[in-house]
Each structure stands twice: as C-alpha cells, then as structure tokens.
N, C-alpha and C positions, 0 to 999 in steps of 0.2 A: 484622422484625416483633417486637413486644414479646414474643409467645409463643415466638419463637425465641432469646430472649435479647437482642435489640437493643433500639435506641432505639424510642420510641413514635412511628413515622412513619406517616402516612396513607398509603393506597393510592396517591394521586397523588404523593407524594414518593418512594415506593419505585419507582414506575415510572419517575420521573425519573432516580433512580440507576441503574435496570437499562438505560434507553436510553443512558446514558452509559459503560457498561461496556465493556471492551476486547473481550469476545466478540461483543457486539453491534455494536461497530464493526467487526470483522473480518468478521462475517457480512454487514454492510451492504456492506462493499466487495467481498466475493465476488459478492453479488447486483447490484451496479453492474457488475461485470465480466462478468456474464451466466453466472456459473458456479452449479451447484447445490450446491457444497461448503458445508458448516457446520462449525463448531467448537463443542464442547461448553462448557457453562458450569459453574463449580463447583457442587457440591451438598454443603453442609456442615449437620450438624446443630448445634442450640445448643450441645450438649456439647462437640463438636469445637473450637467457637471459645472456649468458656469455658476448656477444659483445656489449651489451647496458645497461646502467644504468636505462633507462626508456623506457618503451614500451607503446605504445598506442594501444588500443583495442576498436574496434567499434562493439557494440552490434547489432545482427541481430535479427530481429523478424520474427517468423515462425507461420504458421497456417497450420496443417497437413502437415509439412515438406516442405511447400511452402513458400519461402521468401516474407514478406509483408512490404511495406513502412509505417512508422508510419503514414504518412499523410492519409493513406486509412483506419485507424481505426476509429471506431465510436467515439463520443464525451465521451462516458462512458468508452470505452476501453482505451482512451487517459488519463482519468483521473485515472484509474487503474494503468496504466503504470507509470504515474508521481508519484502516491502514492508509488508504489513499489520502484521507483528510490530514493525517498527522503531519505530512509534509508542509501543509500550508496553513497550520494553525498559528495563533498569536501573531499574526501579521509577518511572519519570517518569510522571506522569499529564498533563503538559501536551503539547499538539500541538506538534511541532517547528516552529521558524521558518524552517529551511532544510533541505532535503533534497537531497542530492547522488547522483546516480544515474549509474553509469558502465556504459554499454552494457547496461541491463537488458533491452533489446529484442533483444539478439544471438541468443538462442536461441528467440525467439517466432515463431510462424508468421505471415506477413504479415497473416492475416485477424484476428489477435489484437492486432495492435499498435494499431489504433484503440481497442479496449476498454482497452488499457492507458493510451492517452493521455487517454481520457474519465475513467478512475478517478483519475489523476494531477490532472486539472482538477477533477472534481467532488468528490473526497475531500480532497485535499490543498491544493490551490490555494484552493478555496472555504472552507477553514478557516484562512486567512491564511498558509499556508506557502508560501515561495519554493522553486521546484524548478528545479534545473540538471540537465538530463538530457544527458550526452554520448553521441553515437552515431556510428556509421560507416555507418548504414542509411539508402539512399535511400527505402525505403519509409516509415520514420518521418519524414523530412524531408517527403516529399510528403503525409503525413497531417497533420503539425504546422500550426499557425498560423503564417503568413509572418512576422508581427511577432514571433513568438518566436524566431526563428533568427539565430544568431551564428555566426561562424567565429573560431576561435583561430589566429593567424597563428604560424608557426615563427620562430625567429631572434630577433633584438633589435630588432625594429621598435618605433616608439614607440607604435603603435596596435596591441596584440596582439589585443585583441577588437574585432571590427567587425561591424555589421549586414551580413546577407547575403540575397539574394532566394532564394526557394524553387528557382527555375530554376538559378541559380548554384550553390547547394548540392548540388543533385541531380547536376549536371555534374560538380562536384568530386569527390563521392563515388563517382560511376561511372566517372571518367576518361573522360568523353565516350562511353562504350559505349552509354548509354540515349539 
C-alpha cells in the first residue's frame, strides 16, 4: 500500500500479490492435504522495508493458532512441509518444471498416502510440473493411477524403463506375498 511506503496498487492488485505469495501457497497445500497446519506470513512496517535492503523472515508453524516446533511434527508432516518449501527455495519465484521425489511416502501412514498423491496432482501437476516419484510401497502403487506406473529394470537392458501394470507392480514390490 502507498501508506506503507509501497507502490500505489489497488486492493485487487494487492490481493493478487497476496494470493501468489509463498505463505498462501504452503497454507493452501496444507489445506489440500487435509491438515489444520498454517504458516505465518511476514509482518513488516514501512520503515523496516525503507531502512533495509534485505530483510530476513522466519516462518512460524501453527496448529489451531498454537505455535509448533518443526521437530514436533510427524515424519509425514515434515515431508509435506519440505515438499511445499521446495517450490520457494533459493529465491526462485517460478514453479518447478520437474520434481524428483525419492520415497517421500516411506514414512507416511497408508491412510495419508492418498492425500500425498492428491497434493502432488492438485498442486504440482496442475501447475505444469512433471513429477517422478520413486517408491517401494505397494500401498502407493495401489493408490496411484495405473497409467502413471513404470518400472526401472536392473542391468544393461535396452529398455531400462518400461510401463508396468498395477497388479504386476504390486506383485513385484511385495514379492508375491500379497
């Protein structure tokens, strides 16, 4: 706002900027995941911005308006936080074109894996990001769309990556136990 020392933007333009902010993105991702977590947004005064060329901001995590330490989160919650933060690391403002996830589901409860897959689809894929998720989880394979499943073959085979059916992938990962 002009009164805060900024450009003279109208309320609609200010709302658009706020909607595109990292904190709103992360909070939307938490909401998509079905969590009640939120992160704080920066609160600066005009003088803070005018008197400093670079301001640091420490994100605070809240559950039901109570501040929570990152260390107190479950492993699945930590993974989700890290996933959300990857979009805004290294001062990047563009959405990533490719996201490589190596067994991010390993410490997730099976009931949370569907939520994780939904967030990947609704937040990343819908924003034009290609996602490669490596897993050894029969649960993840069972919940994934069959057309998204591929197997990486060992050795020096010509066709290292090949399409695989859901049933074959589950059988391969469970070594026929299931």
